[in-house]
C-alpha positions in Angstrom: -28.8 3.9 60.3 -30.7 5.6 57.4 -29.1 8.7 55.9 -30.9 12.0 55.4 -30.9 11.6 51.7 -31.8 7.9 51.3 -33.6 7.3 48.0 -32.8 10.8 46.6 -30.9 11.6 43.5 -28.3 14.3 43.2 -26.3 15.6 40.2 -23.1 17.4 41.0 -21.1 19.2 38.3 -17.4 19.7 38.5 -17.3 16.6 40.6 -13.8 15.3 39.7 -12.1 17.1 42.5 -12.1 19.9 45.1 -15.4 21.2 46.4 -17.5 19.3 43.8 -16.0 15.9 44.8 -16.3 16.7 48.5 -20.0 17.6 48.1 -20.7 14.5 46.1 -19.0 12.3 48.8 -20.9 14.1 51.6 -24.3 13.6 49.9 -23.5 10.0 49.1 -22.6 9.4 52.7 -26.1 10.5 53.6 -27.7 8.0 51.2 -28.1 9.9 48.0 -27.2 8.4 44.7 -24.9 10.8 42.9 -24.5 11.5 39.2 -21.0 12.8 38.9 -20.1 14.9 35.9 -16.8 16.6 34.8 -14.6 16.5 31.8 -12.0 14.0 33.2 -13.3 10.4 33.3 -10.3 9.1 35.2 -10.7 11.6 38.1 -14.5 11.0 38.2 -13.7 7.2 38.6 -11.6 8.0 41.6 -14.4 9.9 43.3 -16.8 7.1 42.4 -14.5 4.5 43.9 -14.3 6.5 47.1 -18.0 6.7 47.3 -18.5 3.0 46.7 -15.8 2.1 49.2 -17.6 4.2 51.8 -20.8 2.3 51.1 -22.5 4.8 48.9 -23.6 4.7 45.3 -22.7 6.9 42.3 -22.8 7.0 38.5 -20.2 8.9 36.4 -21.1 10.9 33.4 -17.9 12.4 31.8 -18.8 15.3 29.6 -17.7 18.9 28.7 -20.5 21.2 29.8 -19.8 23.7 27.1 -21.2 21.2 24.6 -24.9 21.8 25.2 -26.0 18.7 23.2 -24.2 16.7 25.9 -26.3 18.3 28.6 -29.5 17.5 26.8 -28.3 13.9 26.3 -27.5 13.6 30.0 -30.9 14.9 31.1 -32.6 12.4 28.8 -30.5 9.5 30.2 -31.2 10.6 33.8 -34.9 10.9 33.0 -35.0 7.4 31.5 -33.5 5.9 34.6 -35.0 8.0 37.5 -38.4 9.6 38.0 -37.0 12.9 39.4 -33.9 14.8 40.3 -33.9 15.9 43.9 -30.6 17.9 44.1 -28.7 19.8 41.4 -25.4 21.3 42.6 -24.0 23.8 40.0 -20.3 23.7 40.9 -18.4 23.6 37.6 -16.6 26.8 36.7 -13.4 28.1 35.2 -11.3 30.9 36.7 -9.8 32.4 33.6 -6.9 34.8 33.6 -6.8 37.4 36.3 -6.1 40.6 34.4 -7.3 44.2 34.1 -10.6 44.6 32.4 -9.0 46.6 29.6 -6.8 43.6 28.8 -9.3 40.8 29.0 -8.9 38.4 26.0 -12.2 38.3 24.2 -11.9 34.6 23.2 -11.2 33.6 26.8 -14.0 35.7 28.1 -16.3 33.9 25.7 -15.1 30.5 27.0 -15.5 31.6 30.6 -19.1 32.8 30.2 -20.0 29.8 28.1 -19.1 27.5 31.1 -19.8 29.7 34.1 -23.1 31.0 32.8 -24.5 29.6 29.6 -23.9 26.0 30.5 -25.6 26.6 33.9 -28.7 27.9 32.1 -28.6 24.9 29.8 -28.5 22.6 32.9 -31.4 24.4 34.5 -33.4 24.2 31.3 -32.6 20.5 30.7 -33.3 19.3 34.2 -36.2 21.6 35.1 -38.9 18.9 34.4 -37.1 16.4 36.6 -36.5 18.9 39.4 -40.2 19.9 39.4 -41.1 16.2 39.8 -39.2 16.0 43.0 -41.1 16.2 46.3 -38.5 18.6 47.6 -36.2 19.7 44.7 -33.2 21.7 45.5 -30.8 23.7 43.3 -27.5 25.0 44.9 -25.2 27.2 42.9 -21.6 27.8 44.0 -20.5 31.5 43.7 -17.7 33.7 44.8 -17.4 36.9 46.9 -16.1 38.7 43.8 -19.5 38.3 42.3 -21.0 40.6 44.9 -18.0 42.7 45.7 -15.9 43.6 42.6 -12.2 43.2 43.0 -9.4 44.5 40.7 -8.2 41.9 38.1 -11.2 39.6 38.9 -13.6 41.4 36.5 -14.2 38.4 34.2 -14.7 35.7 36.8 -16.6 38.1 39.1 -19.0 39.2 36.3 -19.7 35.5 35.5 -20.6 34.8 39.1 -22.7 37.9 39.4 -24.6 36.9 36.3 -24.9 33.3 37.6 -26.5 34.4 40.8 -29.0 36.6 39.0 -29.9 33.8 36.6 -30.3 31.1 39.3 -32.2 33.2 41.7 -34.6 34.4 38.9 -35.2 30.7 38.1 -36.0 30.2 41.8 -38.5 33.0 41.7 -40.1 31.6 38.6 -40.7 28.1 40.0 -41.3 28.6 43.7 -45.1 28.8 43.3 -45.3 26.0 40.7 -43.3 23.2 42.5 -41.8 22.4 45.9 -38.4 23.5 44.4 -36.0 25.8 46.2 -32.8 27.5 45.2 -29.8 28.7 47.2 -26.5 30.3 46.6 -23.4 29.1 48.4 -20.2 31.2 48.7 -17.5 28.7 49.9 -15.0 31.4 50.8 -11.3 30.7 50.9 -10.9 27.0 50.4 -7.9 24.8 49.5 -8.6 23.9 45.9 -6.7 23.8 42.7 -8.5 26.9 41.4 -7.6 28.8 44.6 -3.9 27.7 44.1 -3.9 29.2 40.6 -5.3 32.5 41.9 -3.0 32.7 44.8 0.1 30.7 44.0 2.1 31.9 47.0 -0.6 31.0 49.5 -0.1 28.2 52.0 -3.0 25.8 51.5 -2.6 24.7 55.1 -4.0 28.0 56.2 -7.3 27.4 54.3 -10.3 25.3 55.1 -10.6 22.0 53.3 -13.3 21.3 50.6 -14.8 18.8 53.2 -15.8 21.8 55.4 -17.7 23.4 52.5 -19.3 20.0 51.7 -20.5 19.6 55.2 -22.1 23.0 55.2 -23.8 22.3 51.9 -25.1 19.0 53.2 -26.5 20.6 56.3 -28.2 23.3 54.2 -29.8 20.7 52.0 -31.3 19.0 55.1 -33.1 22.2 56.0 -36.3 23.7 54.6 -34.7 27.0 53.5 -36.4 29.7 51.5 -35.6 30.3 47.8 -32.9 33.0 47.6 -31.1 31.8 50.7 -27.4 32.7 50.6 -24.8 30.7 52.6 -21.3 32.0 53.2 -19.0 29.3 54.5 -16.6 30.8 56.9 -14.6 28.0 58.4 
């Protein structure tokens, strides 16, 4: 039985585990070919193997997104192999240290914004031509509730997510009348991931939803003809 995304190409960042891996596997199960990117090649290979074992197809592209030359090289390689990029899932991010704003380490803040914001702009810039060539291009950016509702000690991470939302939605507004390209924001909510465990070390992960629940919600979103600016909050 054909999948909803047969013949389509998706790039998922932060795809070595957690929500990114789950989204990649869900889209592959619906027929998309997935370009998997993250820093750790060994973990990407595990995700690729699971996709192949389930009958899907994927290509790994290990890279550190803070190296912007790498993003440009990846976009060139993708463009040489495929005519368009149909889905771009911006999932990669770092949490940083949860600390009072007055005590934020400047160097760490710079690293956090380099990945959580600057690298995301570089991805949009590099893949913009390929996204515009798609018959129904989609960009999905993963956010956090602390981007919209500030929380004590989460200032750095929350600020990066607030900035990401503004950046991505501005991009959506810029392209919506130029190409059949739409942009959405997804807030996964409390999910059993390694990042969540670092933020809440005493929390029982069994009380949280699995990354597969978020992946299913993202997959269903991408099947719909949503309007640019759509925000999805995954409850459970």
